[in-house]
N, C-alpha and C positions, 0 to 999 in steps of 0.2 A: 504494500500500500504506500509506503514511504517513497519507493522508487517511482510509483505512478504519479504521485503529486510532484515529485522532483522533475519528472519528464514534462509535465504540464507547465511548471514554473520556467523550465529552460525554454520551452516553445514560446511562452508568452514574452520572455525576455528577448528572444530573437526577433519576434514581431515588433517589439518596441524599438529595437535598434535599427531595424530596416524601415520602419514607418516614421520618417523624419517630418519636421514641422512644415517643410515645403510641400509635402503631399497634402497635408490638411489645408494649407492655404490655397493650393491649386484646386482642390475639390470644391472648396467654399466659393472661389471665384466663378468656376464653371456652373455651379448650382445657382448662384445669383444671376449670372448671365442668361441661363435658361429660363429662370423665373421672370426676369425683366423682358425677355423676348416674347414669352407667352402673354404677359400683361399688355405689351404694346400691340401685339397682333390682335388681341381680343377687342381693341378699341377701333379697329379698321375693318374694311371689307375683306382684308386678307384672311380673316378667321375662317370664312367659308372656303377660301382657296386652300388653306392648310388642311382642312378636313378632306378635301379632294385629293391632295397629295398623299396623305396618310392612307387613304383607301387604295390609291394606285400602287403604293409601296407594298401594301399587304397583298394586293392582287399579283404583283410581280413575284413575291416570295412564294405564294401558292402555285403560280405557274411553273416556277423552278422545281418545286417539290413534286408536282404532278407531271412534270416534263411535257407541258403544253407548249410546244415549240413556236407555233404561230402566234399564240397569245403573248408569249414571252418576247417575241420579236417586235410586236406592235407596242407593248408597254415599254420596252427598252428605248425605242425611238421617240415615243411620246415624252418620256422623262428626260431624254437627251435634249430635245428642242424646247421642252416646256419651260426651262429656266429663262431662256431668252424671251419667251412670250410673257412670262411673269414680270420681268423687268419693264417691258414695254407697256403692258396693260395696267400694271399697278404702280406706275412711276409716281403719281401723286401720293399714294399711300406710303411708298418707300421713302420718299422725301420727308413726309410728315414724321415717320418713325425716326429717321436720322435727326431731325430737328428736336424731337422729344428726348432723344438720347443726349443731345447737347444741353438740354435743360434738366437732366436727371439729377439725382442726389449727389453724383460725383462733383458737379459744379457748385454744390452747396457746402462743400467742405470749408472749414474756417480759413484755409490758405487762399481760397478763391473769393469768398464772400466779404462784403463790406457791411458791417453792422450799422443800421440806421441810427444816426445821432438824435439827441432830443430836439435839436433845432430842425432837422429834416422831418422828424415825426410831426412836429407842430406845424411845419409848412404844409405837409401833406394833409394834415387834419383840416386846415383851412381850405385847401384845394377841394377836398371831399365835400365839405359843407357847401362850397360854391357850386360844385357840380350838381349836388342834390337840389339846391335851391333853384338853379337854372332848369333842371329837368322838371321840377314841379311847376314852374312858371310856364314852360313850353308845353307841358302836358295839358294845362288848363286852356291855353290858347290854341292847342292842336298844331303846334309848330314842329315839323319834323326835325330830328336832330340825331347825330351820330358822333359820339365822343369816344375816342380810342385812347386808353391809358397804357402807355408803354411801360414794360417792366424789364425783365432780363433780356428778352429777345429784341434785338435792334430792329427798328422800323425805318431805317434810313431809306430803303428803296421806296417805301410808301410815302415818306415825306417829300421825296423828289418829284412825285406826281402832282403835288399841290403847290400852294404858295407859302413860302417860309415866313413866319411871323415872329416867333421868339419873343413873347411878351408875357406879362403877368396874367394870371387867371382871374377874371372877374365875371360876375353874372351878366352885366350889361354887354360886355364884349361877346360872350358866348351867344346871348340872345340876338345880338346884332348880326353875328356871322350867319346864324341859321334863319334869320328873318327872310321870309319869301320875297324874292326879287333882288336880293343881294347877290353879287357874283359868286360867292363861295358857299351859298346855302345848300347846294346839292351834294357837296362832298363831305368828307369826314374831317373832324378836328383831331389832331394828334397831340396828346398831353404828355409831356416828358419833364421829369424833375419838378412836378407841380407847376409847370408853365405851359403855355400854348406854344408848341413847336411849329405847327403848320396847320393850314386850313384848306378846304377844297380838295382833299386828297382822295384818290381812287383806291378802293379796296377790292381784293379778289372776292368773287362771289362763290359761295359754297355750292358744290356739285351734289350735295346730299339730296337724294330723291325723296327722303322721308319727311322733309320739311313741310309743315302745315301750309296749305294753300292760302290761308288768310294772312300770311306773313309776306310783306313786299320786299322790294330790292334792298332797303336799308337793313332789314333783318337778315337777309341772305348774305349781304356784305359783312355784317357783324359776325355771323357764324363763320364766314370764310376766313377772316383775319384771325379769329380765335382758334381755328383749326390749324393754322400754320404758324402760330406764335402763342406766347403765354399772356398776351394782352387782355385787359379787361375792357369790354365795350359796353357803353351805355347807349341805348336806343330809345328815342321817343317817336311813337307812331304819328304820322301826319293825319291819318284817317281817323284813328280812335283816341289818340292822346295817351295810349298805354305805354308805361315805362318798362323797359326790359334790360337785362344784363346778360351778355354772352361771354362764356369762358370755356376754353378747352373743347370747342365744338358743341357745347350745350348752351341753351338759352333759358333763362327764368323770366317769366312774363308777369304782368299785372302787379307791379311793385308800387308801393307808396314811398314817400320821402324817407320815412324811418327805416323801412326795410332796405332801401337802396343804400342809405348811409351805413347800416350795419354790415352789409355785404362788402362794400368798398373798404371800410375800415378794417375788417377782419382780413381781407386779402392783401391790402397795401401796407398797412402799418403792422409790423411784427408784434406779437404778444410778448409780455415781459419774460415768460418762461422760455420762449424761443431765443431771446437774446442771451440767455445763460447757457446756450447749447455748447459753448466752447469748453465748459467744464466736463463734458462727457468724453468718453474715450474715443480714440480714432476709429475703432471698428463700429462703435455705436453710431457715429456720424456717417460712416461709409455705407452701412446697411439700414439707414433711416427709413427708406421706403421699400 
């Protein structure tokens, strides 16, 4: 019996010597990448594509086992040229996935992020109040508006499609820009660093076919820019005066001033506990999401 336990102990010691920390770290990274890939795919049309690919792979394995030569030949060619077809057909989704990777938790590490100072938080709080007041006023007068709040994703290409303004954010200025008849009222206003960066900007329109038909061009443009960036978009409907917020390809409608303020404040101004994140370990920040 002693010899049996000694053999087990020797085997366990051998395993520990050969299983170095690099292996653990390697496995952890691969597991996280697989999880992140599945999460990203589930948010796009590529989810249905992945199911089809899995079915084809299973069919190919079965054709090899059952020695179905003709079926195996067809599946082999389909899989061979299917990758090129995937890149062409799903180019928008692939681009969106890569952009989301750029905005993932790796970019939120303390060495990359800049903590918002108290002055910046106060400045953004005033800007949020201004946006909410303007949205409420334009909602009452049924003045269409489209306000895009830039966050980590740069909107430089969008800014170049409009008129550069770079001025302070006020209710009067926002309502003047979107007043029907002014040259810039049809485009979007880009808000950066709590200031108006540009107005009359053109936004990409969402190609999502599931969008409700009662949403017009402004709402589709709001969804389009929110799908390709991490921007927050405030929309005021010209027909109904309904206030909406778009983010990450989703839109929340029928908001009042207080709900709009709460959403913008929670998303733009970090909470106190998030500011203390630097006290956490490196791995905790790395695998935050």
